N, C-alpha and C positions, 0 to 999 in steps of 0.2 A: 504494499499500500504506499502510495506517495502522497505526502501531505506538505503543502507550502507554508510559507512563513506565517501566514495569517490563520489558516484553519488547524495548523498543527500544534498551536500553543493551547495548553488547558487553560480554560477560563478561571481567572483568579479575581479576588476582591480588589477594587481599586485602592491604592495605598496613597495618602497624601501625608507628607512630612513637613512639620513646621518647627524650625530650629527654636528652642526656648532658653536655653542657658548653656553656659560652659562651667563644669565643675573643676576647680583645681585639684590636681592629683599630686601630692608631694612624694618624692621617692629619694632614698638614700641607699647608695650602693656600697660595695666593699672597698672600692678604690677608684681613684681617677688615674689617668695615664695617657701618654701619647707615644706613637711610634709609627713605623712605616705600615703601608697598607699590606694586607695579606693577598696572596695571588688571587684569591677569589674576589676580593674587593677591587683589585685593580682590573680584573676582567670586566666588571660592571662599570668602573670608573671610566674606562677608556671610551666606551660608547655613550655613556650618559653625558659625558663632558662635550661629545659632538652633538648629540641629540637629547637634551634633558627632558623634552616632552614626548619622547617615544612611549608608546603605549605600555611597554613592560617595564618602565623605570620605576612604576609604582605598582605594587600588587595589593589588590583589594579583595577581601575575603569575608565571609561571615564567620563569627566566633560563636561557638555552641553555648547556649544558656539554658539552664533547667527551667521548669514552669514557675517557680516562685523565687525570684531574686530581685533585689532593689538596685538603684542607681548606686547606693553606697557600697553594695556588695561588689559591683563592677569596678568601682573606683579603687577599693582595696586591693582587688585582685590585680588590676593594671599596675598599681604602684609595686607590688611584689615582683611581677614579671619584669617591669622595667629595671628595678633594682638587682634582680637575679642575673639578667642577660645584658651584658655590656654593649652589645650591638644596638640595642634599643635606646642607648643614651650616648651614642657617638656621633660626632660630627666630623667633617672632612676638610682639611686644609689643603687648598690647591697649591700648586707649584711644580716645578721640574720634577721633583720627588714628592708627590703628594703624601699626606700623613693622616693618620686617623687620631681623633682626640676624644678620650672618654671623660664624661663628667661624673664626679662622685655623687652629686645630688642635683636636684632641680624640681620644676614643677611642670606637669604635663596637664593639658587641658581635656576632660572628658566631655564631649559635645553631646547634648541631650535634645532629642527631636521628639515632638508630640505628635501622636496619630489623630486622625479625625474622629468625630463622634461616633458612638456605637460600641458594640461589645467586641473586644479583641482577645484573642486567646491562643493557645500553643498551634491550633490548626492553621492560624494566619501567619506563623513564624516564616515560612518559606517566602511567602510574597513580601512580608515586611523587611526580611533580611536582604532580599534582591532589590528593594526600593532604597534601602540604607546604603548598600553598596553603590548604587547609581547616584546616590545623593553625594557620596564621598567622591566620586569621579567627577561630578558636575560642579563641585565647590573645592577646588584644589587649594592646597596649603602654601601660600607664598613663602613661608619660612622653611619649607622642605625638611620638616622634622622626620626622624627615622620611623616614628609611629604616630598614627592618629587613631583614636578609639571613639566610636559613636554609638549610641543606644537610642532605641525607640521605645517610648513609654505609652501606656494607654491612659488617656486623660481621666477615665472614670475609676482608675485603680491606683492613685497615688504615684508612687514612684516604681511601680512594678514594670519591670523590664520585658518587653515582648521580643525583642531581637537586638543583636549586637553585631556590629562589623568593624573592620580595622583596615587601614591603609598602611602598608609597610614599604619603606624604601628597599629597592632591590639591592642596594648597597648593604643593607642590614641583614637581609634574609634571603633565602631561595625557597623553593617550593617544599623541600624536606624540612627546613627549619620552620616554616609555617605550620606544618604537621605537628612538630614538637611543641609549638607555642599553643596550637589549639588544645593538645592534650593536657599541658600544664594549666591553661586557662580554665578548662572543664573541671579539673582536679581542684584547683584553688577556689573556684567559684562554688563547687558543690559541697565543700567542707571548710568552714571558716578556721578550724584548728590548724589546716595546713598552710595558712597564708603567712608563711615565714620565708625569708629569702634563702636560708639554708646555706650549705657549704658551696662555694663558687665552683663552677665546673671549668672546662676548657673554654677560654675566651679568645676573641680575635687578636688582642695583643699577644696572647700566648702562642697563637698559631703564627703569626708574623716572626716571632722570635725563633720558632722551630723551623720555619722555612728558610731562615738565613744560615742554617748549619750547613757544613760542607757536604754531608750525605744527601739532604733535601735539594741542594743546588744541582748535584750530579743527577739526581733523579728528574729535575724539571729540565735540564739540558737534554737528557735522554729523550724526554717526551717531545721536545722541539725537533730533535732529529728525526723520530717517528713520524711526526706531523709534516716535516719538510718532504719525506718520501712520498707520503700520501698526497701532498698538494700537487705532485707532478701528474697525478692520475685523476683527480676529481674533475668532473665535467663542469662547464660553465652553467648549463641550464639542464637539469636532470630530466625535466618533462615539459613539453610544449606540443600542442597540436600543430601539424604541418599547416602552413599558410596563415597561422594565427597572428594577429596584431593586437597590441595593447589597447585596452578599452577604458582605462581609468575607474573600473568597477571591481569590486572583490565581493566574494561570498564564502560561505562555509556550508557544507552539507553534512548532516549528521545521520549515521545508521543506528537505528535502535532495533536490536535483534535478540530475542529471546533464544532462537534457534542456535545462533553463533556462540552465545554464552554457554549454552548446554554442550555444543561441540567442542569448545575450548577445554571444558572441564574433562571431557572423555579423553581428549589428546594429552592433556596434562597428566591424568592418571596413568596414560599408557607410557608416556615418554619421561615423566619425572622432570619436566622442564616448567619453567615459570610461565604463567598464563600470558604475561605481556610479551614474552619472547616468542610465544606461539603466534600471537597476533602479528607481531612485527615480521616473522617468517613469511606469513601469508601476504602481507603488504609487499615484501621484498620480491615475492615471486610474481605478483601481479604487475607491479610496477616495472620490473625488469622485462616481462613479457611485452607489456604495451610500449615501453620505451625503446624496445629492440636492443637490449643489451645483455650480455653473458653474465655480466657481474655489476654490482651496484657499488659505487664508492661514494658514500653519503655521510653527512654530518650527523653525530649522535651526541646526546646530552649524557653526560656522566655526573652522578650525584657526588662523587669524589668522597664518600663517607665510608670507606673500607677499614680505616683504623679505628680502634676501640674509642679513642679520645674524641672522635668526630661523630660517633653515633648520636649523641644527644646535643651537639654542638649547634648553637643558634647563631648563624652567621651565613654568608654567601660563599659556598665553596664549589657549586656545580660549575663545569666548564664544558665546552664543546670539544670533541675529538672527531676523528674521521675513522670509519670502518669500511672495510672492503668485504663484500658478501658475494661469494661465487654462487651462481644459481644453477647452473647447468649440470645435468647427470647426477642429480641428487633427488632421492625421494623426499616426501614432505618431512617425515621425521628426521631424516638425515639433515634436512635444510634448517629444521628447528634447532638442532644441535649446533650445526655450523654457525647460524646467525648468532646464538647466544656467545659462542666462543669468539666470533669476530668483535661482537660488541664489547665483550670483557677485555679482550685485547687492546681495543681502542681506549677503553676506560683506564687501563693502566697507564696510559699516556695522555691523561686529561688534565694534569695539573702543571701549569707552565706559566712563564712570564708573557702576558698578552702583549705588552710593549715590544718585547722581541719578536714575538710572533707576527705582529703588524708590519714590522721592518722586513722581515723574512718574506712575508706574503706579497709585499709591494714589489720585491725583486723578481719573484717567481710569476707574479701576475705580468710584469712588463715582458719577461722572456717568453711566457706562454700567450700573451696577447688576449688576456681575459680578466674578468673580475670574480673574486670568490664570494659566495654567500654561505655563510656558516650557520644559518638558521637550521635547527635540527629537522630532519624529515619526519622523525617519529618523537613523540614525547607521552610518556605514560604518567598520569596523575592518580593511578591506583597503586595500592601496596602490592608488593610481590606475594604470590601465593605459590606454595610449594606442595610436595606430595601429601603432606598431612592434611591439607585443605582440600585435596582433590581425590582422595580415596573414598571408596565406597559410592561411586556415582550409581544412582538408583534408577536412572531412565535408560531407555533403549534408543538405538539410532532411528527407529521408525518415529518415535515421539518427536525427535528433532525435526524430522522431515514435515511432520504436521505443524510444528511451531513456525515454520517458514511463513505461513499465511498471515502471522502477526507482525512481520517485519514492517518498520516504517522508515521513511526518509523525510527529513525536514531540512529547510535551508533558511538561511537569514543573511542579510547583507553584512559586510565586514569592512574595516578601513582597508585601503589598498596597502599591500605588502610587497616586498621585493621577492619573497619566496614563492616559486611556482606552485608547489603543493606542500602542505605540511599536515601530518596526521597527529591527532591526539586522542588517546584512549582515556575517556572519562569515568567509565564504569565497566565492571566486567561481572559482578555478582548479580545473578538473576536475569540481567539484561545487558548485552554488550552495547555500549554507547561509544561509537567511534566516529570521529568527525575528520573531515579533510577540508583544508582551507585553501582556496585557490587565490593567491596574492593578487592576481589579475585575471579576471573572468574571460578576457579576450584571449589570453594564452591557454587557459585550461577551463573551458566553459562548465556550466552546471550539469549538463548531460554527461559529460566526460567524468566528472567527480561521482555522479551517481552510479555509472556503470562500473567504475573501479571499486567503489564500496561493495556493490552487489556481487562482484567477481570475488572479493575477499570473502564474503560470506559463503558463496559457493565452494570455495576451496576448504574452508574451515569445516563446513557441513559434511563434505565428502571425506575430509580426514578423520571425522568422528566415526565412520564406519570402518576404518583401518587405515594403515599407512597407504599413501598415494604414491605411485611410481612416477619418477620424473617425466616419463614419456607421457603419461596421462594428464599432467598438470595443464598444458596448453589447451586441451579440449575442456577441461573443467573450468579453467578460467574464462574461456569463451570470448576473449578479446584478441583482435588481430594486431600484430606489431605495427607501429608507425613506421612504414617502410621507407627505405632510402630510394632516392630518384636521382636524375641527373642534376636536379637543382637542390637536392637534399643529401649531403655527404658526411661521412664520419671522418673527422679530423681531429687529432690530439685528443682522443677519448670524448669528443663532443659531436653530437648530430647537429649539423649547421645547415640552414638554408642560405644559398648563395645570394638570394635577393635580400636577406636580412643583412648580410655583410656589405652588400652594394649600398644600402641605405646608410649604414655606418659610414662608409668611405666618403659618399656623397656629402654627408653631414660634416665630416672632418675636414675634407679638402676644399669645400665650397670657396670660391666659385670655379675651381678648376674642374675640368672634364676627367672623369675617371670611369673605369670599367673593371668589374671583378669577374674573373674566370674561375670556374670550378677547378680547372687544371690548365696549365700551360707550361710547355717546355719540360713536361715530366714532373712538375711541381704542383701540389694542391693549392688551391685558394690563392690565386695570384691577382694582385691589383695593379693595372696600368693607369698611370697618372700623367697628365701634362703639367710640366713644371711651372710653378709660379714663384713670385718673390719669397712667399712664406713657406712653400713646400718644394724643395729642389734636391732633397736627399731622402733615402729610405728612412733614416732615423728621424727626420722631421714628420714624415708621413706617419709613421708608427706612433710617435709622440702624440700627434693630434688625434689619432684614432682612439688612443687610450684615454684621452681627455674627455671624449664624449661617450665612451663605452657604456657608462652607467645608464645612459638613456635609450640603450638598445639591449634589453635583457636576454635576447635569444642569439646575439651575434658574438663572434670572436673576431679578432683583427686578422687581416690577410697574413698568410704564411711568408709572402714574398711581395716586394714592391718593386715595380719597374717604372722608372721616371723617364719620360720623354720630353723633348723640347716642346712639341706641339701635339695636338690630338687629331686623329683622322676624322674624315667626315662620318665614317661608321665606327664609333669606337667599340662596337660589339664584335668587330672582325679583328682577331689578334694579329693577322698578317698585315693589316693596314697601318699598324703603329710604326712610326718611324724608329731609327736606331736609337736605343736607349742611351742617356747620358749618366744613369745611375742605376744599379740593381742590387738588391740586398734584402735581408729580413728585417733590418731596422733595429734590432736588439743591440743597442750600443753598450748596455750595462752587463758586466760580467762580475761574478762574485765567488768567494771562497765560502762554501757552506758552514765550515766550522766557525769562520769569523762572524757570520750572521747569527748563529746561535750564540756566540760570546757577546753579541750586541754591537758589532763593529760592521761597517759596510766597506767593502773593497770595490770601489767604483773607478773603472779606468777606461 
């Protein structure tokens, strides 16, 4: 069943929030301090400094509240949380070497909003919490505090809290840290006797000190070496429909499938694999089939919480790494195991100095003639589930087939994003909720997203009946590969349309006459250009192409530039161009890889 954005939403009570007051919350922590940023903080700081208004710079979430709590209860709980976790009372000092500064004490405001007239109770909490999150999004904090907390109260019940929400700086927390805070918040709110700061745990200042040790520096340098090798294979654009053009619109489609959730449990019981890795394996199989590639080189997000001292750490440690997943000649169960192994290998190399990585990427981008996008293709927001939770599956494959009739697809508009497709696993218990976000609906339209999600469901349901041989997977997926043509060629791990590269060169070289050939003189993707005062060398042509490449998300630069004094009357005829005055790849920058990892550029 397919349901659009209007008909797919469950009807909820209309919520109107009116801000009434701000309650001062005094907190006193164990210590004050100042030190360098952790690698996790630096990872966020680098992109927040460039784009402070980016949607993910602030993470807004509902906080759990029991049925009968007051505003004072929430205020006391917030005071303990801020005192206990230093990241919630940390500010950041800009500079060439930015620093973190922890306050020992201070005052945080708890914002109180009143609901409209009528009876409000626990059944209204989801709608009220959603409205509270939207209110936080619509009333940004100009002081950019690390945390804001807001509650909604019922006007006829004194200070009884109906819902609570918070906005966290991504510099202070990642998604796993939010899960820890939600757990702590619920424990403290439910039992006043627990509202004690307690013994301080591992804090960001401690983490920064640990990361400065020689052993950790060797580890992060090894991570950069791994990522450098992967960066020579990652494609510019993993997925785009041939002939597509940017539209300036974006959307997300969500699959809600009871059948897929049942299927994943059966596969997990058979393979002893985590359920999120099973879903990711199915996604990889479908995307690789449709994108016409034998392996996927894709960004993955690592929680980086493998050491004991980071299990309950409240701070931002998650970073992106790159995994290579080989698809061909594997059964589904084998693919599940291989996908998990590949992701774990990538996660071993996911703690690094982002500033060094940016410098390294700039050099590789210039040499490969593309731009990297490290937004992860897949993100799981559900806890990992292992064999203990998947044993004793009590339903049969036939029941899964019947449940397919209950599958729903919903879509909603989203802000435009540079990522072609991004999958998020939102729920897996009882009903699998998997959404896929097209950063630009012109490149990957709604119908394509729907077909991919349904193909993932088909593959999971088939795997519930037993392992699926690799030879059967294309039939079960049911999608044809996006085929190559004379105008769509595979170059440097990227499927590229020559017409897209032509538009890039026209934009870069204007007003010069230019023509891009799929191949010429035995070389792929060659651009012929008439010389101008601004462009008369391959290096200049390449530099101008790189300067505008961000506006051409499916293009890469030509592999070779041929500069001629004039252009022929028919630029599309390669034999009509006069003798060239300059020929070359235009990649003037060379570098020593070890020097880049050490933070030095060798440009000559």
